[in-house]
C-alpha positions in Angstrom: -31.8 44.8 88.7 -32.9 44.5 92.5 -35.6 41.3 92.7 -38.6 44.3 93.0 -40.8 43.9 90.3 -42.2 47.1 88.1 -45.2 48.4 88.8 -47.5 49.7 86.2 -48.5 53.1 86.9 -51.7 53.9 85.4 -53.3 57.5 84.4 -54.8 57.3 88.0 -51.7 56.8 89.8 -50.4 59.7 86.9 -53.0 62.3 88.0 -52.4 61.2 91.3 -48.7 61.9 91.5 -49.6 64.8 89.6 -51.6 66.5 92.1 -49.4 65.1 95.3 -46.2 67.6 93.1 -49.2 70.3 92.6 -48.9 70.6 96.6 -45.7 70.4 97.3 -44.2 66.9 97.4 -40.9 66.6 96.2 -40.0 64.0 92.8 -37.9 62.5 95.2 -40.0 61.7 97.9 -42.8 60.6 95.4 -40.3 58.4 93.3 -39.3 56.6 97.0 -43.2 55.6 98.7 -44.6 55.3 94.7 -41.5 53.5 93.6 -41.8 55.0 90.3 -38.7 56.3 88.3 -37.5 59.6 89.0 -36.5 60.8 85.8 -40.2 59.5 84.3 -41.8 61.4 87.0 -40.2 64.8 85.7 -41.4 63.3 82.3 -44.9 63.9 83.5 -44.8 66.3 85.4 -43.5 68.7 82.5 -46.0 66.9 80.1 -48.9 68.3 83.3 -47.6 71.4 83.2 -47.6 72.1 79.2 -50.6 69.7 78.6 -53.0 69.2 81.8 -54.4 65.4 82.5 -55.0 64.7 79.0 -51.1 64.5 78.5 -50.6 62.4 81.1 -52.7 59.4 79.1 -50.4 57.5 77.0 -49.5 57.8 73.6 -49.5 55.5 70.7 -45.5 55.1 69.7 -44.3 57.1 67.0 -42.6 55.2 64.4 -39.2 56.9 63.9 -37.9 56.7 60.4 -34.3 58.1 60.1 -35.3 61.5 58.9 -37.2 61.9 62.5 -34.0 60.0 64.2 -31.8 62.3 62.4 -33.7 65.9 63.1 -34.1 64.3 66.6 -30.4 63.6 67.4 -29.4 67.4 65.9 -31.9 69.1 67.8 -30.4 67.6 70.7 -26.1 68.1 69.7 -26.7 71.6 68.6 -29.4 73.0 70.6 -28.0 71.0 73.9 -31.4 69.7 74.4 -32.1 67.4 77.3 -33.8 63.8 76.7 -36.7 65.2 78.8 -37.0 68.5 76.4 -36.5 66.7 73.2 -39.1 63.9 74.3 -41.7 66.7 74.7 -40.5 68.7 72.1 -40.5 65.5 70.0 -42.9 62.8 71.5 -40.2 60.0 71.6 -39.4 58.3 74.7 -36.6 59.5 76.3 -34.5 55.9 77.1 -35.2 55.7 73.0 -33.7 59.6 72.5 -30.8 58.1 74.2 -30.8 54.8 72.2 -30.1 57.0 69.3 -27.5 59.3 70.3 -25.7 57.0 71.4 -26.1 55.0 68.6 -24.6 58.1 66.1 -22.0 59.1 68.8 -20.7 55.8 68.4 -21.3 54.8 64.9 -22.6 57.6 62.9 -25.4 58.0 60.7 -25.9 54.5 59.6 -25.9 53.7 62.6 -29.3 55.0 62.9 -30.3 54.5 59.3 -30.0 50.6 59.7 -33.5 49.2 61.1 -33.1 46.3 62.9 -36.1 43.6 62.9 -37.8 42.4 65.2 -38.3 38.5 66.5 -37.1 36.0 65.7 -34.7 35.8 62.2 -36.5 34.1 59.4 -35.6 30.1 58.7 -35.6 29.5 62.0 -38.4 27.5 63.8 -39.8 23.8 62.0 -38.8 22.8 58.4 -41.7 23.8 56.2 -43.3 20.3 54.8 -42.6 19.8 52.0 -46.1 19.8 49.2 -45.5 17.7 47.0 -45.1 13.7 47.0 -41.5 12.2 47.7 -40.4 9.9 44.7 -39.8 6.0 46.1 -35.8 7.0 46.4 -36.5 10.1 48.6 -38.7 8.5 50.9 -36.3 5.8 51.3 -33.7 7.5 51.7 -35.9 9.8 54.2 -36.6 6.5 56.0 -32.6 4.7 56.6 -31.7 8.7 58.0 -34.5 7.7 60.6 -33.6 4.2 61.2 -30.0 5.4 61.1 -30.9 8.7 64.0 -33.2 5.6 65.7 -30.0 3.4 66.1 -27.9 5.9 67.0 -29.8 7.2 70.0 -30.4 3.3 71.3 -27.0 3.2 71.0 -26.5 5.9 73.4 -28.8 5.1 75.4 -27.8 1.2 75.9 -23.9 2.6 76.5 -25.5 5.2 79.5 -26.7 1.9 80.9 -24.1 -0.1 80.9 -21.9 2.6 82.8 -24.6 2.8 85.1 -24.2 -0.2 85.9 -20.7 -0.9 86.5 -20.6 2.4 88.3 -23.0 0.0 91.0 -21.3 -2.5 90.5 -18.4 -0.6 91.7 -19.7 0.4 95.0 -21.5 -3.2 95.5 -25.1 -2.8 94.4 -26.9 -4.8 92.0 -27.9 -3.0 89.1 -31.5 -2.8 88.1 -33.6 -5.0 85.3 -34.4 -2.8 83.7 
């Protein structure tokens, strides 16, 4: 991807692009001048022609379950719909439909049926604090483990300091006093 930052095109921008298309400008010239993706511009143009200015408003994202994904993929495969036509027909983005098609073609229906959870997997993050009080033995074991960890850390720091001092002595400098 290039170093350019992607620009968000708000409703006013999208409406301006449609007015330019109506005036006879080409998709490519608008793409080059304003930086809007030509495929996205094509979809917006089709929505504008079908629904008018209200078709340019951001639509709520659809919650695609397995049956809808299957219906869209079958429609594309059997009727040879383009991604843009399917996007207009079903309301899903062409990029999402392309992802479903790829998954279906590589792994079949099972890939579309699998729902991947978003976000961090459970169990990651800080450990939960224990609500019940520790027994004396558990408290001492925990303290012992913390002390062992601290000692190991101090040994590593000492070894690093000694290594640095040896390097400095080797090149003829005096080590610092800290």
